[in-house]
MIDOSE-1310 file (N, C-alpha, C; in nm, 2 decimals, decimal comma, always signed):
residues 170
mpkl	+0,09/-0,11/-0,01/+0,00/+0,00/+0,00/+0,09/+0,12/-0,01; +0,05/+0,22/-0,09/+0,15/+0,33/-0,11/+0,13/+0,41/+0,03; +0,25/+0,50/+0,06/+0,26/+0,58/+0,18/+0,31/+0,72/+0,14; +0,28/+0,80/+0,23/+0,34/+0,93/+0,24/+0,41/+0,95/+0,37
qisl	+0,55/+0,95/+0,37/+0,60/+0,99/+0,49/+0,64/+1,15/+0,51; +0,58/+1,21/+0,59/+0,61/+1,35/+0,62/+0,70/+1,39/+0,73; +0,80/+1,46/+0,69/+0,90/+1,52/+0,80/+0,85/+1,66/+0,85; +0,80/+1,66/+0,98/+0,75/+1,77/+1,04/+0,85/+1,87/+1,07
pegg	+0,81/+2,00/+1,07/+0,91/+2,10/+1,11/+0,96/+2,11/+1,24; +0,87/+2,04/+1,34/+0,90/+2,03/+1,48/+1,02/+1,92/+1,50; +1,04/+1,84/+1,40/+1,13/+1,73/+1,42/+1,08/+1,58/+1,42; +0,94/+1,58/+1,41/+0,87/+1,46/+1,40/+0,86/+1,41/+1,26
eavh	+0,80/+1,28/+1,26/+0,75/+1,24/+1,13/+0,61/+1,17/+1,14; +0,53/+1,19/+1,02/+0,41/+1,13/+1,01/+0,41/+1,03/+0,89; +0,35/+0,92/+0,90/+0,33/+0,83/+0,79/+0,17/+0,83/+0,75; +0,14/+0,85/+0,63/+0,00/+0,84/+0,60/-0,03/+0,74/+0,49
elte	-0,08/+0,64/+0,52/-0,14/+0,54/+0,43/-0,23/+0,60/+0,31; -0,20/+0,57/+0,21/-0,29/+0,62/+0,09/-0,37/+0,52/+0,04; -0,51/+0,54/+0,10/-0,61/+0,43/+0,06/-0,73/+0,48/-0,03; -0,72/+0,61/-0,06/-0,84/+0,66/-0,13/-0,78/+0,67/-0,29
dtvt	-0,89/+0,68/-0,38/-0,85/+0,68/-0,51/-0,79/+0,83/-0,54; -0,85/+0,92/-0,46/-0,81/+1,07/-0,47/-0,78/+1,12/-0,33; -0,66/+1,17/-0,33/-0,61/+1,23/-0,20/-0,58/+1,37/-0,21; -0,62/+1,46/-0,12/-0,59/+1,59/-0,14/-0,51/+1,64/-0,02
igrl	-0,40/+1,72/-0,04/-0,32/+1,76/+0,06/-0,31/+1,92/+0,07; -0,32/+1,96/+0,20/-0,32/+2,10/+0,21/-0,34/+2,15/+0,37; -0,34/+2,26/+0,38/-0,33/+2,33/+0,52/-0,47/+2,31/+0,59; -0,59/+2,32/+0,51/-0,72/+2,31/+0,58/-0,77/+2,18/+0,62
pdns	-0,87/+2,17/+0,70/-0,89/+2,04/+0,76/-0,98/+1,97/+0,66; -1,03/+2,01/+0,56/-1,11/+1,93/+0,46/-1,04/+1,86/+0,36; -0,90/+1,85/+0,37/-0,80/+1,77/+0,29/-0,79/+1,65/+0,35; -0,76/+1,54/+0,28/-0,75/+1,41/+0,33/-0,62/+1,40/+0,41
iqin	-0,51/+1,47/+0,36/-0,40/+1,50/+0,46/-0,37/+1,65/+0,49; -0,39/+1,68/+0,61/-0,37/+1,82/+0,65/-0,23/+1,85/+0,70; -0,14/+1,93/+0,64/-0,04/+1,96/+0,69/-0,04/+2,11/+0,74; -0,04/+2,12/+0,87/-0,05/+2,26/+0,93/+0,08/+2,35/+0,93
disv	+0,10/+2,40/+0,82/+0,23/+2,48/+0,81/+0,20/+2,59/+0,70; +0,25/+2,70/+0,74/+0,23/+2,83/+0,67/+0,27/+2,82/+0,53; +0,38/+2,74/+0,50/+0,43/+2,75/+0,35/+0,35/+2,65/+0,26; +0,23/+2,58/+0,33/+0,16/+2,48/+0,26/+0,02/+2,56/+0,22
sshh	-0,01/+2,56/+0,10/-0,14/+2,62/+0,06/-0,27/+2,56/+0,12; -0,38/+2,62/+0,12/-0,50/+2,57/+0,18/-0,55/+2,44/+0,12; -0,52/+2,44/-0,03/-0,55/+2,31/-0,11/-0,43/+2,31/-0,20; -0,31/+2,23/-0,14/-0,20/+2,25/-0,21/-0,17/+2,16/-0,34
aqlt	-0,21/+2,03/-0,32/-0,20/+1,93/-0,42/-0,29/+1,81/-0,41; -0,28/+1,74/-0,52/-0,39/+1,63/-0,54/-0,31/+1,51/-0,57; -0,33/+1,40/-0,52/-0,28/+1,27/-0,57/-0,40/+1,17/-0,62; -0,38/+1,12/-0,73/-0,49/+1,05/-0,79/-0,43/+0,90/-0,83
lsgg	-0,49/+0,79/-0,80/-0,44/+0,67/-0,80/-0,43/+0,64/-0,96; -0,32/+0,60/-1,02/-0,31/+0,56/-1,16/-0,22/+0,43/-1,18; -0,27/+0,33/-1,21/-0,18/+0,21/-1,23/-0,08/+0,15/-1,11; -0,16/+0,15/-0,98/-0,07/+0,13/-0,88/+0,00/+0,21/-0,80
dyhl	+0,03/+0,32/-0,86/+0,10/+0,44/-0,80/+0,00/+0,56/-0,81; +0,05/+0,66/-0,74/-0,03/+0,80/-0,75/+0,03/+0,91/-0,86; -0,04/+0,96/-0,91/-0,02/+1,09/-1,00/-0,04/+1,22/-0,92; +0,07/+1,30/-0,92/+0,07/+1,42/-0,83/+0,03/+1,54/-0,92
kdln	-0,06/+1,63/-0,88/-0,10/+1,75/-0,95/-0,10/+1,86/-0,83; -0,01/+1,96/-0,87/-0,02/+2,08/-0,79/-0,15/+2,17/-0,82; -0,21/+2,22/-0,72/-0,33/+2,27/-0,74/-0,31/+2,44/-0,74; -0,21/+2,49/-0,82/-0,18/+2,63/-0,81/-0,13/+2,67/-0,68
stng	-0,06/+2,61/-0,61/-0,01/+2,64/-0,47/+0,08/+2,77/-0,49; +0,08/+2,84/-0,37/+0,14/+2,96/-0,38/+0,30/+2,94/-0,36; +0,35/+2,84/-0,28/+0,50/+2,80/-0,26/+0,54/+2,70/-0,36; +0,45/+2,64/-0,44/+0,50/+2,54/-0,53/+0,51/+2,40/-0,46
tfin	+0,53/+2,29/-0,56/+0,56/+2,15/-0,52/+0,68/+2,13/-0,61; +0,76/+2,04/-0,53/+0,90/+2,00/-0,59/+0,91/+1,86/-0,58; +0,97/+1,81/-0,69/+1,01/+1,66/-0,70/+1,16/+1,66/-0,71; +1,23/+1,61/-0,61/+1,36/+1,60/-0,60/+1,43/+1,73/-0,64
gktv	+1,38/+1,84/-0,57/+1,42/+1,96/-0,59/+1,39/+2,06/-0,71; +1,30/+2,00/-0,80/+1,26/+2,07/-0,91/+1,12/+2,10/-0,91; +1,07/+2,23/-0,95/+0,93/+2,26/-0,96/+0,86/+2,18/-1,07; +0,73/+2,12/-1,01/+0,64/+2,03/-1,10/+0,52/+2,10/-1,07
teiq	+0,44/+2,06/-1,18/+0,29/+2,08/-1,17/+0,22/+1,94/-1,18; +0,27/+1,85/-1,24/+0,21/+1,72/-1,26/+0,31/+1,62/-1,28; +0,32/+1,51/-1,23/+0,41/+1,39/-1,25/+0,34/+1,28/-1,19; +0,38/+1,15/-1,24/+0,35/+1,02/-1,20/+0,46/+0,99/-1,08
lhdg	+0,40/+0,96/-0,98/+0,52/+0,91/-0,85/+0,55/+0,79/-0,87; +0,68/+0,75/-0,81/+0,74/+0,63/-0,80/+0,80/+0,61/-0,66; +0,83/+0,49/-0,63/+0,90/+0,47/-0,49/+1,02/+0,55/-0,48; +1,02/+0,61/-0,36/+1,15/+0,67/-0,31/+1,14/+0,82/-0,37
vkvr	+1,05/+0,87/-0,42/+1,06/+1,01/-0,47/+1,04/+1,11/-0,33; +1,12/+1,21/-0,35/+1,12/+1,30/-0,25/+1,03/+1,42/-0,30; +0,92/+1,45/-0,24/+0,81/+1,55/-0,27/+0,82/+1,67/-0,16; +0,83/+1,80/-0,22/+0,83/+1,91/-0,11/+0,72/+1,99/-0,13
fgki	+0,62/+2,02/-0,05/+0,52/+2,09/-0,04/+0,55/+2,22/+0,03; +0,57/+2,33/-0,04/+0,63/+2,44/+0,04/+0,74/+2,42/+0,09; +0,76/+2,43/+0,23/+0,88/+2,40/+0,29/+0,88/+2,25/+0,37; +0,78/+2,18/+0,33/+0,76/+2,05/+0,41/+0,81/+1,94/+0,31
dtvy	+0,91/+1,86/+0,37/+0,95/+1,75/+0,29/+0,88/+1,63/+0,32; +0,86/+1,56/+0,22/+0,80/+1,42/+0,22/+0,87/+1,31/+0,14; +0,84/+1,19/+0,16/+0,91/+1,08/+0,08/+0,77/+0,99/+0,04; +0,76/+0,96/-0,09/+0,65/+0,89/-0,13/+0,70/+0,73/-0,14
qsdi	+0,64/+0,65/-0,07/+0,68/+0,49/-0,06/+0,56/+0,42/-0,14; +0,62/+0,33/-0,22/+0,53/+0,23/-0,31/+0,56/+0,10/-0,28; +0,47/+0,01/-0,31/+0,52/-0,13/-0,31/+0,57/-0,17/-0,44; +0,55/-0,09/-0,54/+0,59/-0,12/-0,69/+0,73/-0,05/-0,69
hvpd	+0,82/-0,15/-0,72/+0,95/-0,09/-0,72/+0,99/-0,08/-0,89; +1,02/+0,02/-0,93/+1,05/+0,04/-1,08/+1,22/+0,07/-1,08; +1,30/-0,01/-1,16/+1,44/+0,02/-1,17/+1,45/+0,16/-1,21; +1,57/+0,22/-1,17/+1,61/+0,35/-1,20/+1,62/+0,38/-1,36
ekre	+1,66/+0,29/-1,43/+1,68/+0,31/-1,57/+1,55/+0,31/-1,65; +1,43/+0,26/-1,58/+1,29/+0,25/-1,64/+1,18/+0,36/-1,59; +1,26/+0,45/-1,50/+1,16/+0,55/-1,45/+1,14/+0,67/-1,55; +1,02/+0,71/-1,57/+0,98/+0,82/-1,63/+1,05/+0,96/-1,60
lpaa	+1,13/+1,03/-1,69/+1,17/+1,16/-1,64/+1,06/+1,26/-1,65; +1,07/+1,36/-1,56/+0,97/+1,47/-1,56/+0,99/+1,53/-1,69; +0,86/+1,58/-1,76/+0,88/+1,66/-1,89/+0,94/+1,79/-1,86; +1,03/+1,82/-1,96/+1,10/+1,95/-1,95/+1,01/+2,07/-1,98
evpa	+1,01/+2,16/-1,89/+0,93/+2,29/-1,90/+1,00/+2,38/-1,98; +0,95/+2,44/-2,09/+1,01/+2,55/-2,16/+0,97/+2,68/-2,09; +1,06/+2,77/-2,09/+1,00/+2,90/-2,00/+0,95/+2,98/-2,13; +0,83/+3,05/-2,09/+0,78/+3,13/-2,20/+0,86/+3,26/-2,20
maaa	+0,94/+3,28/-2,29/+1,01/+3,40/-2,31/+1,02/+3,44/-2,47; +1,03/+3,55/-2,49/+1,05/+3,60/-2,63/+1,17/+3,70/-2,64; +1,23/+3,68/-2,77/+1,34/+3,78/-2,78/+1,30/+3,92/-2,78; +1,39/+4,01/-2,74/+1,34/+4,15/-2,74/+1,35/+4,19/-2,88
assv	+1,26/+4,30/-2,90/+1,25/+4,36/-3,03/+1,33/+4,46/-3,07; +1,39/+4,52/-2,96/+1,49/+4,63/-2,98/+1,57/+4,63/-2,85; +1,70/+4,69/-2,87/+1,79/+4,72/-2,75/+1,81/+4,85/-2,72; +1,71/+4,94/-2,77/+1,73/+5,06/-2,74/+1,67/+5,11/-2,60
rpad	+1,75/+5,19/-2,53/+1,70/+5,23/-2,39/+1,57/+5,30/-2,40; +1,46/+5,27/-2,33/+1,34/+5,34/-2,33/+1,36/+5,48/-2,27; +1,26/+5,58/-2,33/+1,26/+5,72/-2,29/+1,25/+5,72/-2,16; +1,16/+5,64/-2,07/+1,13/+5,66/-1,95/+1,20/+5,59/-1,85
fsna	+1,32/+5,54/-1,90/+1,41/+5,45/-1,84/+1,48/+5,53/-1,70; +1,48/+5,46/-1,59/+1,54/+5,52/-1,46/+1,64/+5,44/-1,41; +1,75/+5,49/-1,34/+1,83/+5,39/-1,29/+1,79/+5,33/-1,17; +1,80/+5,18/-1,17/+1,76/+5,11/-1,06/+1,89/+5,07/-0,95
spfk	+1,98/+5,14/-0,97/+2,09/+5,12/-0,87/+2,06/+5,18/-0,74; +2,09/+5,09/-0,64/+2,06/+5,14/-0,49/+2,14/+5,27/-0,45; +2,26/+5,28/-0,53/+2,36/+5,38/-0,50/+2,31/+5,51/-0,58; +2,32/+5,64/-0,51/+2,29/+5,76/-0,57/+2,40/+5,79/-0,66
vkkk	+2,36/+5,86/-0,76/+2,47/+5,92/-0,85/+2,52/+6,04/-0,80; +2,65/+6,07/-0,79/+2,71/+6,17/-0,75/+2,71/+6,30/-0,86; +2,64/+6,41/-0,82/+2,63/+6,52/-0,92/+2,73/+6,62/-0,90; +2,78/+6,68/-1,00/+2,89/+6,79/-1,01/+2,81/+6,90/-0,93
qkag	+2,90/+6,96/-0,83/+2,86/+7,06/-0,75/+2,90/+7,20/-0,82; +2,82/+7,28/-0,83/+2,86/+7,43/-0,88/+2,91/+7,52/-0,79; +3,01/+7,58/-0,85/+3,08/+7,68/-0,75/+2,98/+7,80/-0,70; +2,93/+7,77/-0,59/+2,83/+7,86/-0,55/+2,91/+7,95/-0,44
agga	+2,85/+7,95/-0,30/+2,88/+8,04/-0,21/+3,03/+7,99/-0,17; +3,06/+7,86/-0,17/+3,18/+7,82/-0,13/+3,30/+7,87/-0,21; +3,28/+7,88/-0,35/+3,39/+7,95/-0,43/+3,40/+8,09/-0,40; +3,30/+8,16/-0,39/+3,30/+8,31/-0,34/+3,38/+8,32/-0,21
iigl	+3,35/+8,23/-0,11/+3,42/+8,26/+0,01/+3,57/+8,23/+0,00; +3,61/+8,12/-0,10/+3,75/+8,11/-0,11/+3,81/+8,24/-0,19; +3,75/+8,28/-0,28/+3,80/+8,40/-0,35/+3,81/+8,51/-0,26; +3,72/+8,55/-0,17/+3,73/+8,66/-0,07/+3,85/+8,64/+0,01
avva	+3,86/+8,50/+0,05/+3,97/+8,47/+0,15/+4,12/+8,51/+0,09; +4,14/+8,47/-0,04/+4,25/+8,50/-0,12/+4,27/+8,65/-0,13; +4,18/+8,72/-0,16/+4,18/+8,88/-0,18/+4,23/+8,93/-0,03; +4,16/+8,88/+0,08/+4,21/+8,92/+0,21/+4,35/+8,88/+0,25
ilvf	+4,39/+8,78/+0,20/+4,53/+8,74/+0,23/+4,62/+8,84/+0,14; +4,59/+8,88/+0,03/+4,68/+8,96/-0,06/+4,68/+9,10/+0,01; +4,57/+9,14/+0,04/+4,56/+9,27/+0,12/+4,64/+9,27/+0,24; +4,63/+9,17/+0,32/+4,71/+9,18/+0,44/+4,86/+9,17/+0,41
agav	+4,89/+9,08/+0,31/+5,05/+9,08/+0,28/+5,08/+9,22/+0,22; +5,01/+9,29/+0,15/+5,03/+9,42/+0,09/+5,06/+9,52/+0,20; +4,96/+9,52/+0,31/+4,98/+9,62/+0,42/+5,09/+9,57/+0,50; +5,14/+9,46/+0,53/+5,26/+9,42/+0,61/+5,38/+9,47/+0,53
asim	+5,38/+9,43/+0,40/+5,50/+9,50/+0,32/+5,51/+9,65/+0,33; +5,40/+9,71/+0,31/+5,39/+9,86/+0,32/+5,45/+9,92/+0,46; +5,42/+9,86/+0,55/+5,45/+9,89/+0,70/+5,61/+9,87/+0,72; +5,67/+9,77/+0,65/+5,80/+9,73/+0,66/+5,89/+9,84/+0,57
lmqp	+5,83/+9,88/+0,47/+5,91/+9,95/+0,39/+5,91/+10,11/+0,43; +5,82/+10,14/+0,54/+5,81/+10,28/+0,58/+5,95/+10,32/+0,66; +5,97/+10,42/+0,64/+6,09/+10,50/+0,69/+6,06/+10,59/+0,81; +6,12/+10,59/+0,92/+6,08/+10,66/+1,04/+6,10/+10,81/+1,01
pq	+6,02/+10,90/+1,06/+6,05/+11,04/+1,03/+6,17/+11,10/+1,09; +6,24/+11,20/+1,01/+6,36/+11,24/+1,05/+6,35/+11,38/+1,11
């Protein structure tokens, strides 16, 4: 009889015997198997008996369903498959043992992408860098203060030179 071994976040394990033709898995109590964890959707996945083993279908869950670390939407399960619902790890156990070389690989999912029509920067483009761009500072009040300081030093030097060149009255 197929089983689903669930590793609980608190450290324990729970084993569920799969006896029904259709088994639902989710966070709410109306599921056949309830997993009370925030990463599991209210109705996360469905298992349907097919040829002695179960066929898994993700029910558009928020955090996804993973088989051996890869995201899947539908797959035929076989003995020893590691299934992850959100952040909860499980292992599917079956009485039917299929050799590794005869196991069906999951179908490759082609990402929905299209090549860019152009490579010109859009007019409304803005910099997404978290660092602010340094702007050149204008010579404002700071430049005027430095200029006045230079003039004051020159006037002082001229006054000192004039005093030094003075002759005492005779």
